[in-house]
Structure formats: structure tokens, C-alpha cells
N, C-alpha and C positions, 0 to 999 in steps of 0.2 A: 464559532470563531469569526469575529468581525474583521474582514479584510477589504472593506470597500475602498480604502485609500490606495490599495494595490491594484485596482482593476485595470489600470492602463500602463503598467510598468513591465519591464523585462526582468526575469529572475534568473540568476546564475547560481551555480553551486561550487563550493570550494571547501576543502579541508584545511587550508593553509591560512591560519589567523595568528596575528600577533596582537592579542588584546591589550597587552601592556602598553603598546604604542599606538593602539587603535588603527591597525593596518591589516590588510589581507591581500592576497594575490589570487588571480585566476590564471590557469595555464591550459595548454593543450587545446582540445576542441572548444572549451568554454571561451578561451581567449580568442581563438580564431573566429568564433561567432560574433563576439563583441567588436573586434577590430575590422574583420573583413566582410562580414555579412551586414551587421548593423552600423558599421562605419563610425564607431565611437572613437573619440580622441581625448587628449588631455583636457581636464576640467569638466568632462561629461559626468553626469550622475547615473549610476546603475545600482541595482539591488542584488545582494548576494545572500544566500542562505547557507548555513553550516549543516543543515539537515538534522539539527538537534533542537529545533523549536525557535530559532532566531533568524530574523531577516535584517540585514544591515543596509541602510542607505549609505552609499559610498561614492566618493569622487575619485576619478582616475587622475593620478599624478605622474605616472610613468608607464611606458610600454616599450619593452625591448625584446625582440625575438620571441614573440607570442607569450610573453609574461606581462600581465597587466597588474600594476601595483595600484592599490586603492587606499584612500584614507576614509575610515569609518566616521560618518557624520552623525548617525542616529541608529539606535537599535530597537527593534520591535520583537518582543518575546511572546510566545504563544504556548498555551497548555495543549496537551494531546488527549482529547476525550476518548480516544480509541486505543490507548496504550495497552490496555488489558484484554483487547479483543484480537483473536488470532483466527484468520480465515484459512482453513485447510482445503485447498483447491486441487482437484485431480488433473493430471495431464490429460489434455483433450487431443483427439486425432487431428482436428483442424487447428493449426497453429495460429491463424489469424483470429479465430473466435476466442481461443485461449488468451492471447495477448490483449484482445479487446476487453475481455472480462477483467483482467488485471488492471488495465489502464483506468477503466471506469471506477473500479473499487478505490483505487488510489485517489482519483479525482474527488470521490465522495468522502475521503478521509481515512480509509483503512490503511494501516501502516505495518501490520505484521502478517506474513504469509508463510504457510507450510505447503509446498507443492509435493504431492505424493502420487505414487503408482498404486493401483489396485489390481485385483484379479482380472478385471475386464478393461483395464487401461490398454490402449493400443500404442500410443506414443510412449517412449521410454527415455530415461536418462536425466541426469542432473544438468540443467542449463543455468545455474545460479548466476553466472557472470552476465549472461544475456538478460536475464530477468532483472538484475540489478540496474543495468543500463536503461531498460524500459522504465524501471521505477524512478530513476533520476529524471528522465524526460517527462514523465507524467506528473511528478512532483512540481517541477518548474512550470509546466504548462498550466497547471491548476493553481499556481501560487501558494502551494503548501510549504510548510517549513520543517516537516519531519520526513527524513529519508526512509522509504519503505525497506523493511528487512525481509529477506527470503531465506528459507532453509528447505531441505529436501529429505523426504522419507521414502524408503523403498516400498512400504505398505502401510495401510492405516493402523495395523496392529501396533506399530511403533508409536503412533500418536496416542493411542489409548493407554499404552504403558507409560509414556513420558508424562502424560497429563491425567493420570488416574485420580488425583486429588482435586482436579478442577471441574468446573461445570462444562460439560460437553453437550452441545446441541447438534443432533444429527438430522439432516433434512432428507425426508423420504415422502414420496407422494402418497403412500398408503397410511401415513401417520394420522391419528385421529385429531390431534391438537394442532390448531392453527397458530402460526407465528405472528401474533397480533401485537398491537400497541401495548396492551396490558402486560403481556409476557415480556416485552422488551423493557418496559419500565421496571419490572421486578428484577430482571437481569442486571439492569444498570445499578441497582443497589448493592450488587455483589462486587467487592473490591478485588477479589482474586481473578486470575485469568479465566476468560470465557472462550471456549473453543467452538468454532462453527465449522462443522464437517459436512462438505457437499459431496454428493455421490457422482460417480463417473458416468459417462455415456453408457446406456444399457443398465444402469443401476448397480447397486451392490450385489454381490453374490449372496446366496443363502447363508454360507458360512460367515461372511462378513456381517450380515444383518444380525445373526445370533450374537456376535461379539458386541454389537451396538445396542442390544436390548436393554443394557443397564444405563444407557445415556438417555437424555431427554430427546424424544422424537417429535419433529414438527413437519408440517407441510406448509408451503407458502401460498398456494392458490388451490382452487378446485379443479384445475386442469393440469395436465402434464407440461412441464417447462423443460426446455433445453438446459443442459448443465450450466452454460454460460449465462443464460437468462436468470436462472435461480440464484446464482452467485451475485449478480448485479442487483437483483430484486432485494435480497437480504441487506445489501449495503445501502440501498435507498431507504429501506425501512429504518435502519439504524441511524442514518443521517437525518431523517425527518422528525425524529422524536428526541 
């Protein structure tokens, strides 16, 4: 996706568009950032995304009580080459490493995530609201136009059941097959959903690995990687080809 012309702009996010009249508004924290942090005023140009593949070049024509009204001047629309790719990411004990991995994946273009717990997962619980806020921030920072989507599963068995008819790629250091460029090119020819399942800290249990024996097993490198490193490495390989 070519976005060179966006390299020096600020990107805001909004769900409130009146496309019939070519207008939109930003409110709350987004409006606060535009008005009080960046000091924007009437007639200034800012860019707003709807998170659905569109970025709007817009001019401020009104601001009252943290509601910024904008006139849409131009629309840039993008396709999502990763719309059929789903990253299944385990909850990690270290929250900073976990969030770092999500941020980097979003910056690299991944837009669909399933966060799951496994038998060896230490951190527990569904934090979808927090992950969504992280996703919005990472999308804006990297000038992406697709809002990342997050869902939560209590165990990887749910993932296998839900996507039983899809291509599921499980990453395990003991796998014989390397996740190489030729493998990625073949996967890209498949239009259906492609599931990338990453193991938790300490690896999958023996019971879980028996379940995954029917999936495609890959390793990323010849040495062991931390879970967050493996997740980011896969995203880099997908973005590079």
C-alpha cells in the first residue's frame, strides 16, 4: 500500500461521517488532541480515517465543546491485503511484551487478532476494550486505514473448531518445515481465511500439540524465539513478500 504522501501528517479516527454532505466530526480524546495538544483551529487541514480503508483529507470549519466539525476535501481509499489473515496470539505473562507484539503487527499491516488462553498461559482474562484502544493508537501512528479487530478465546480448541475448514498454520520450534517465502507465496494464493497460531510461553502442552497435528506446522528460525519475537517475525515475513 503506497502511502508516501501521508508521511508527514497527523491521523485521527472517527466513526461519525455524513458522506452525503461530505462532513465528519471528531470528539472526545481525538478532539482534545487536535485542539489542545496540536493547537489546530478553524481552516486547518487534518486527516481522518474511518477504520474501513478510507482516509479523508479534511478542513476544520467548527469546534465547540470538544466537537470538531470537518469538511471532507478528498478521499483516499485502500485495499487490505491482510483481510483474510488472522493472528492467534496467546496471552503473555509480561504485559509490555504482549502489547509491543500487537503494536508491531498492526504497524506491519495485520488487522485481525484472536487472543487466547492455553494450558500454559499465566495471564488470564478478556481485555478486548484495552486491546481495541491499543489498536486504534497503533493504526493512527502507522498511518493505517483499517481498524484492527480483536476477539477472545478461552482455549485454542475453540479456534480449531471455529476454523476447521480454513488453513491453519501452527508455529512450533520442533517443526520440520520452515516458514519461507515460497510457503508464503503459496498461502497468498488461497482466498479463504488463513489462521496463524502462535504458541504460548513454555510452548503448547502435549495434549494441545496432538490437536494441532492436523494443521500445517512451521518453524520460523533455527533457534528458539520468545513468543513475542515469533509473532513479530511472522508479521515481518508476510509484509515483506
